[in-house]
PDB file with SEQRES, HELIX, SHEET and CRYST1 records, atoms N, CA, C and O in Angstrom:
SEQRES   1 A   49  MET SER ARG LYS THR PHE PHE ILE LEU PHE SER ILE LEU          
SEQRES   2 A   49  LEU LEU VAL VAL ALA GLY PHE PHE PHE ALA ALA PHE LEU          
SEQRES   3 A   49  LEU SER ARG LYS GLU GLY ARG PRO LEU GLY GLU VAL LEU          
SEQRES   4 A   49  ILE ASP VAL ALA PRO PHE GLY GLU LEU LEU                      
HELIX    1 AA1 ARG A    3  GLU A   31  1                                  29    
HELIX    2 AA2 LEU A   35  VAL A   42  1                                   8    
HELIX    3 AA3 GLY A   46  LEU A   48  5                                   3    
CRYST1    1.000    1.000    1.000  90.00  90.00  90.00 P 1           1          
ATOM      1  N   MET A   1       0.858  -1.180   0.000  1.00  0.00           N  
ATOM      2  CA  MET A   1       0.000   0.000   0.000  1.00  0.00           C  
ATOM      3  C   MET A   1       0.900   1.237   0.000  1.00  0.00           C  
ATOM      4  O   MET A   1       1.833   1.345   0.795  1.00  0.00           O  
ATOM      5  N   SER A   2       0.604   2.140  -0.885  1.00  0.00           N  
ATOM      6  CA  SER A   2       1.436   3.333  -0.990  1.00  0.00           C  
ATOM      7  C   SER A   2       1.160   4.300   0.161  1.00  0.00           C  
ATOM      8  O   SER A   2       0.153   4.202   0.863  1.00  0.00           O  
ATOM      9  N   ARG A   3       2.060   5.202   0.319  1.00  0.00           N  
ATOM     10  CA  ARG A   3       1.938   6.181   1.403  1.00  0.00           C  
ATOM     11  C   ARG A   3       0.723   7.086   1.208  1.00  0.00           C  
ATOM     12  O   ARG A   3       0.058   7.462   2.173  1.00  0.00           O  
ATOM     13  N   LYS A   4       0.440   7.430  -0.047  1.00  0.00           N  
ATOM     14  CA  LYS A   4      -0.706   8.294  -0.336  1.00  0.00           C  
ATOM     15  C   LYS A   4      -2.022   7.587   0.010  1.00  0.00           C  
ATOM     16  O   LYS A   4      -2.918   8.196   0.594  1.00  0.00           O  
ATOM     17  N   THR A   5      -2.138   6.315  -0.347  1.00  0.00           N  
ATOM     18  CA  THR A   5      -3.349   5.548  -0.030  1.00  0.00           C  
ATOM     19  C   THR A   5      -3.528   5.431   1.473  1.00  0.00           C  
ATOM     20  O   THR A   5      -4.637   5.584   1.985  1.00  0.00           O  
ATOM     21  N   PHE A   6      -2.440   5.159   2.180  1.00  0.00           N  
ATOM     22  CA  PHE A   6      -2.506   5.058   3.635  1.00  0.00           C  
ATOM     23  C   PHE A   6      -2.965   6.380   4.241  1.00  0.00           C  
ATOM     24  O   PHE A   6      -3.793   6.386   5.152  1.00  0.00           O  
ATOM     25  N   PHE A   7      -2.445   7.484   3.751  1.00  0.00           N  
ATOM     26  CA  PHE A   7      -2.820   8.798   4.273  1.00  0.00           C  
ATOM     27  C   PHE A   7      -4.302   9.076   4.050  1.00  0.00           C  
ATOM     28  O   PHE A   7      -4.972   9.611   4.933  1.00  0.00           O  
ATOM     29  N   ILE A   8      -4.816   8.718   2.880  1.00  0.00           N  
ATOM     30  CA  ILE A   8      -6.235   8.944   2.582  1.00  0.00           C  
ATOM     31  C   ILE A   8      -7.114   8.101   3.494  1.00  0.00           C  
ATOM     32  O   ILE A   8      -8.088   8.606   4.053  1.00  0.00           O  
ATOM     33  N   LEU A   9      -6.782   6.818   3.651  1.00  0.00           N  
ATOM     34  CA  LEU A   9      -7.582   5.940   4.514  1.00  0.00           C  
ATOM     35  C   LEU A   9      -7.511   6.383   5.973  1.00  0.00           C  
ATOM     36  O   LEU A   9      -8.517   6.349   6.682  1.00  0.00           O  
ATOM     37  N   PHE A  10      -6.343   6.792   6.417  1.00  0.00           N  
ATOM     38  CA  PHE A  10      -6.181   7.257   7.792  1.00  0.00           C  
ATOM     39  C   PHE A  10      -6.974   8.546   8.026  1.00  0.00           C  
ATOM     40  O   PHE A  10      -7.561   8.727   9.093  1.00  0.00           O  
ATOM     41  N   SER A  11      -6.993   9.431   7.043  1.00  0.00           N  
ATOM     42  CA  SER A  11      -7.757  10.674   7.162  1.00  0.00           C  
ATOM     43  C   SER A  11      -9.256  10.396   7.249  1.00  0.00           C  
ATOM     44  O   SER A  11      -9.963  11.028   8.033  1.00  0.00           O  
ATOM     45  N   ILE A  12      -9.736   9.455   6.448  1.00  0.00           N  
ATOM     46  CA  ILE A  12     -11.153   9.090   6.502  1.00  0.00           C  
ATOM     47  C   ILE A  12     -11.496   8.512   7.866  1.00  0.00           C  
ATOM     48  O   ILE A  12     -12.538   8.839   8.433  1.00  0.00           O  
ATOM     49  N   LEU A  13     -10.636   7.660   8.394  1.00  0.00           N  
ATOM     50  CA  LEU A  13     -10.867   7.077   9.715  1.00  0.00           C  
ATOM     51  C   LEU A  13     -10.916   8.160  10.788  1.00  0.00           C  
ATOM     52  O   LEU A  13     -11.773   8.115  11.670  1.00  0.00           O  
ATOM     53  N   LEU A  14     -10.018   9.120  10.723  1.00  0.00           N  
ATOM     54  CA  LEU A  14     -10.025  10.211  11.696  1.00  0.00           C  
ATOM     55  C   LEU A  14     -11.297  11.045  11.590  1.00  0.00           C  
ATOM     56  O   LEU A  14     -11.841  11.469  12.610  1.00  0.00           O  
ATOM     57  N   LEU A  15     -11.776  11.285  10.383  1.00  0.00           N  
ATOM     58  CA  LEU A  15     -13.015  12.044  10.203  1.00  0.00           C  
ATOM     59  C   LEU A  15     -14.212  11.301  10.783  1.00  0.00           C  
ATOM     60  O   LEU A  15     -15.098  11.922  11.370  1.00  0.00           O  
ATOM     61  N   VAL A  16     -14.250   9.991  10.628  1.00  0.00           N  
ATOM     62  CA  VAL A  16     -15.353   9.198  11.180  1.00  0.00           C  
ATOM     63  C   VAL A  16     -15.334   9.254  12.699  1.00  0.00           C  
ATOM     64  O   VAL A  16     -16.375   9.450  13.327  1.00  0.00           O  
ATOM     65  N   VAL A  17     -14.158   9.084  13.295  1.00  0.00           N  
ATOM     66  CA  VAL A  17     -14.042   9.130  14.757  1.00  0.00           C  
ATOM     67  C   VAL A  17     -14.409  10.519  15.272  1.00  0.00           C  
ATOM     68  O   VAL A  17     -15.118  10.644  16.271  1.00  0.00           O  
ATOM     69  N   ALA A  18     -13.931  11.556  14.599  1.00  0.00           N  
ATOM     70  CA  ALA A  18     -14.270  12.920  15.011  1.00  0.00           C  
ATOM     71  C   ALA A  18     -15.769  13.173  14.871  1.00  0.00           C  
ATOM     72  O   ALA A  18     -16.354  13.890  15.684  1.00  0.00           O  
ATOM     73  N   GLY A  19     -16.387  12.600  13.863  1.00  0.00           N  
ATOM     74  CA  GLY A  19     -17.829  12.740  13.685  1.00  0.00           C  
ATOM     75  C   GLY A  19     -18.613  12.124  14.822  1.00  0.00           C  
ATOM     76  O   GLY A  19     -19.606  12.694  15.274  1.00  0.00           O  
ATOM     77  N   PHE A  20     -18.173  10.950  15.297  1.00  0.00           N  
ATOM     78  CA  PHE A  20     -18.844  10.326  16.437  1.00  0.00           C  
ATOM     79  C   PHE A  20     -18.731  11.201  17.683  1.00  0.00           C  
ATOM     80  O   PHE A  20     -19.707  11.383  18.410  1.00  0.00           O  
ATOM     81  N   PHE A  21     -17.539  11.739  17.926  1.00  0.00           N  
ATOM     82  CA  PHE A  21     -17.364  12.593  19.098  1.00  0.00           C  
ATOM     83  C   PHE A  21     -18.200  13.865  18.985  1.00  0.00           C  
ATOM     84  O   PHE A  21     -18.790  14.312  19.969  1.00  0.00           O  
ATOM     85  N   PHE A  22     -18.253  14.448  17.788  1.00  0.00           N  
ATOM     86  CA  PHE A  22     -19.026  15.672  17.594  1.00  0.00           C  
ATOM     87  C   PHE A  22     -20.518  15.411  17.769  1.00  0.00           C  
ATOM     88  O   PHE A  22     -21.222  16.211  18.384  1.00  0.00           O  
ATOM     89  N   ALA A  23     -21.002  14.291  17.227  1.00  0.00           N  
ATOM     90  CA  ALA A  23     -22.417  13.934  17.393  1.00  0.00           C  
ATOM     91  C   ALA A  23     -22.743  13.702  18.866  1.00  0.00           C  
ATOM     92  O   ALA A  23     -23.794  14.124  19.347  1.00  0.00           O  
ATOM     93  N   ALA A  24     -21.847  13.035  19.574  1.00  0.00           N  
ATOM     94  CA  ALA A  24     -22.078  12.792  21.003  1.00  0.00           C  
ATOM     95  C   ALA A  24     -22.070  14.103  21.781  1.00  0.00           C  
ATOM     96  O   ALA A  24     -22.861  14.285  22.707  1.00  0.00           O  
ATOM     97  N   PHE A  25     -21.178  15.014  21.406  1.00  0.00           N  
ATOM     98  CA  PHE A  25     -21.119  16.308  22.082  1.00  0.00           C  
ATOM     99  C   PHE A  25     -22.412  17.093  21.881  1.00  0.00           C  
ATOM    100  O   PHE A  25     -22.964  17.647  22.831  1.00  0.00           O  
ATOM    101  N   LEU A  26     -22.892  17.136  20.633  1.00  0.00           N  
ATOM    102  CA  LEU A  26     -24.136  17.862  20.360  1.00  0.00           C  
ATOM    103  C   LEU A  26     -25.321  17.225  21.071  1.00  0.00           C  
ATOM    104  O   LEU A  26     -26.185  17.927  21.596  1.00  0.00           O  
ATOM    105  N   LEU A  27     -25.361  15.903  21.090  1.00  0.00           N  
ATOM    106  CA  LEU A  27     -26.461  15.205  21.751  1.00  0.00           C  
ATOM    107  C   LEU A  27     -26.420  15.423  23.258  1.00  0.00           C  
ATOM    108  O   LEU A  27     -27.465  15.555  23.895  1.00  0.00           O  
ATOM    109  N   SER A  28     -25.221  15.460  23.830  1.00  0.00           N  
ATOM    110  CA  SER A  28     -25.123  15.686  25.276  1.00  0.00           C  
ATOM    111  C   SER A  28     -25.556  17.105  25.637  1.00  0.00           C  
ATOM    112  O   SER A  28     -26.161  17.320  26.688  1.00  0.00           O  
ATOM    113  N   ARG A  29     -25.251  18.068  24.776  1.00  0.00           N  
ATOM    114  CA  ARG A  29     -25.703  19.442  25.027  1.00  0.00           C  
ATOM    115  C   ARG A  29     -27.219  19.533  24.937  1.00  0.00           C  
ATOM    116  O   ARG A  29     -27.857  20.223  25.733  1.00  0.00           O  
ATOM    117  N   LYS A  30     -27.791  18.833  23.962  1.00  0.00           N  
ATOM    118  CA  LYS A  30     -29.234  18.890  23.737  1.00  0.00           C  
ATOM    119  C   LYS A  30     -30.001  18.221  24.879  1.00  0.00           C  
ATOM    120  O   LYS A  30     -31.011  18.752  25.340  1.00  0.00           O  
ATOM    121  N   GLU A  31     -29.531  17.066  25.334  1.00  0.00           N  
ATOM    122  CA  GLU A  31     -30.253  16.297  26.342  1.00  0.00           C  
ATOM    123  C   GLU A  31     -29.836  16.640  27.764  1.00  0.00           C  
ATOM    124  O   GLU A  31     -30.502  16.228  28.714  1.00  0.00           O  
ATOM    125  N   GLY A  32     -28.757  17.378  27.930  1.00  0.00           N  
ATOM    126  CA  GLY A  32     -28.296  17.736  29.262  1.00  0.00           C  
ATOM    127  C   GLY A  32     -27.688  16.573  30.023  1.00  0.00           C  
ATOM    128  O   GLY A  32     -27.678  16.572  31.254  1.00  0.00           O  
ATOM    129  N   ARG A  33     -27.186  15.591  29.304  1.00  0.00           N  
ATOM    130  CA  ARG A  33     -26.555  14.423  29.932  1.00  0.00           C  
ATOM    131  C   ARG A  33     -25.042  14.555  29.839  1.00  0.00           C  
ATOM    132  O   ARG A  33     -24.534  15.280  28.984  1.00  0.00           O  
ATOM    133  N   PRO A  34     -24.312  13.854  30.719  1.00  0.00           N  
ATOM    134  CA  PRO A  34     -22.842  13.882  30.625  1.00  0.00           C  
ATOM    135  C   PRO A  34     -22.363  13.289  29.296  1.00  0.00           C  
ATOM    136  O   PRO A  34     -22.999  12.407  28.721  1.00  0.00           O  
ATOM    137  N   LEU A  35     -21.238  13.795  28.838  1.00  0.00           N  
ATOM    138  CA  LEU A  35     -20.707  13.364  27.546  1.00  0.00           C  
ATOM    139  C   LEU A  35     -20.365  11.878  27.545  1.00  0.00           C  
ATOM    140  O   LEU A  35     -20.554  11.206  26.531  1.00  0.00           O  
ATOM    141  N   GLY A  36     -19.872  11.362  28.649  1.00  0.00           N  
ATOM    142  CA  GLY A  36     -19.505   9.949  28.721  1.00  0.00           C  
ATOM    143  C   GLY A  36     -20.682   9.025  28.491  1.00  0.00           C  
ATOM    144  O   GLY A  36     -20.554   8.018  27.796  1.00  0.00           O  
ATOM    145  N   GLU A  37     -21.830   9.354  29.068  1.00  0.00           N  
ATOM    146  CA  GLU A  37     -23.027   8.530  28.868  1.00  0.00           C  
ATOM    147  C   GLU A  37     -23.467   8.552  27.412  1.00  0.00           C  
ATOM    148  O   GLU A  37     -23.827   7.519  26.848  1.00  0.00           O  
ATOM    149  N   VAL A  38     -23.436   9.724  26.814  1.00  0.00           N  
ATOM    150  CA  VAL A  38     -23.877   9.853  25.428  1.00  0.00           C  
ATOM    151  C   VAL A  38     -22.902   9.146  24.491  1.00  0.00           C  
ATOM    152  O   VAL A  38     -23.326   8.556  23.497  1.00  0.00           O  
ATOM    153  N   LEU A  39     -21.604   9.194  24.788  1.00  0.00           N  
ATOM    154  CA  LEU A  39     -20.622   8.498  23.959  1.00  0.00           C  
ATOM    155  C   LEU A  39     -20.907   7.006  23.923  1.00  0.00           C  
ATOM    156  O   LEU A  39     -20.787   6.376  22.872  1.00  0.00           O  
ATOM    157  N   ILE A  40     -21.285   6.437  25.063  1.00  0.00           N  
ATOM    158  CA  ILE A  40     -21.593   5.007  25.105  1.00  0.00           C  
ATOM    159  C   ILE A  40     -22.823   4.714  24.252  1.00  0.00           C  
ATOM    160  O   ILE A  40     -22.886   3.673  23.598  1.00  0.00           O  
ATOM    161  N   ASP A  41     -23.805   5.622  24.251  1.00  0.00           N  
ATOM    162  CA  ASP A  41     -25.008   5.419  23.439  1.00  0.00           C  
ATOM    163  C   ASP A  41     -24.730   5.586  21.946  1.00  0.00           C  
ATOM    164  O   ASP A  41     -25.291   4.856  21.130  1.00  0.00           O  
ATOM    165  N   VAL A  42     -23.879   6.530  21.585  1.00  0.00           N  
ATOM    166  CA  VAL A  42     -23.645   6.857  20.177  1.00  0.00           C  
ATOM    167  C   VAL A  42     -22.656   5.896  19.524  1.00  0.00           C  
ATOM    168  O   VAL A  42     -22.801   5.557  18.350  1.00  0.00           O  
ATOM    169  N   ALA A  43     -21.653   5.457  20.280  1.00  0.00           N  
ATOM    170  CA  ALA A  43     -20.583   4.634  19.718  1.00  0.00           C  
ATOM    171  C   ALA A  43     -21.119   3.290  19.226  1.00  0.00           C  
ATOM    172  O   ALA A  43     -22.014   2.711  19.841  1.00  0.00           O  
ATOM    173  N   PRO A  44     -20.573   2.803  18.126  1.00  0.00           N  
ATOM    174  CA  PRO A  44     -20.961   1.463  17.692  1.00  0.00           C  
ATOM    175  C   PRO A  44     -20.504   0.453  18.740  1.00  0.00           C  
ATOM    176  O   PRO A  44     -19.398   0.568  19.267  1.00  0.00           O  
ATOM    177  N   PHE A  45     -21.320  -0.506  19.040  1.00  0.00           N  
ATOM    178  CA  PHE A  45     -21.044  -1.489  20.086  1.00  0.00           C  
ATOM    179  C   PHE A  45     -20.836  -0.812  21.430  1.00  0.00           C  
ATOM    180  O   PHE A  45     -20.034  -1.270  22.245  1.00  0.00           O  
ATOM    181  N   GLY A  46     -21.559   0.280  21.661  1.00  0.00           N  
ATOM    182  CA  GLY A  46     -21.423   1.029  22.904  1.00  0.00           C  
ATOM    183  C   GLY A  46     -21.808   0.242  24.128  1.00  0.00           C  
ATOM    184  O   GLY A  46     -21.320   0.519  25.224  1.00  0.00           O  
ATOM    185  N   GLU A  47     -22.688  -0.747  23.960  1.00  0.00           N  
ATOM    186  CA  GLU A  47     -23.088  -1.545  25.110  1.00  0.00           C  
ATOM    187  C   GLU A  47     -21.942  -2.404  25.630  1.00  0.00           C  
ATOM    188  O   GLU A  47     -22.010  -2.913  26.749  1.00  0.00           O  
ATOM    189  N   LEU A  48     -20.896  -2.570  24.836  1.00  0.00           N  
ATOM    190  CA  LEU A  48     -19.748  -3.357  25.280  1.00  0.00           C  
ATOM    191  C   LEU A  48     -18.773  -2.531  26.112  1.00  0.00           C  
ATOM    192  O   LEU A  48     -17.902  -3.085  26.783  1.00  0.00           O  
ATOM    193  N   LEU A  49     -18.918  -1.207  26.071  1.00  0.00           N  
ATOM    194  CA  LEU A  49     -17.988  -0.346  26.816  1.00  0.00           C  
ATOM    195  C   LEU A  49     -18.315  -0.325  28.292  1.00  0.00           C  
ATOM    196  O   LEU A  49     -17.635   0.348  29.066  1.00  0.00           O  
TER     197      LEU A  49                                                      
END                                                                             
């Protein structure tokens, strides 16, 4: 795998992770719940955390 391909895939992965955190942050502000609780609800397989 070339360096450019790795960089593109890594950037996409970072954007997805940042999106989950941003969605959890917005949801926690809206519902008035702690961020940690909302992260467990939003994260894929959150029930395993």
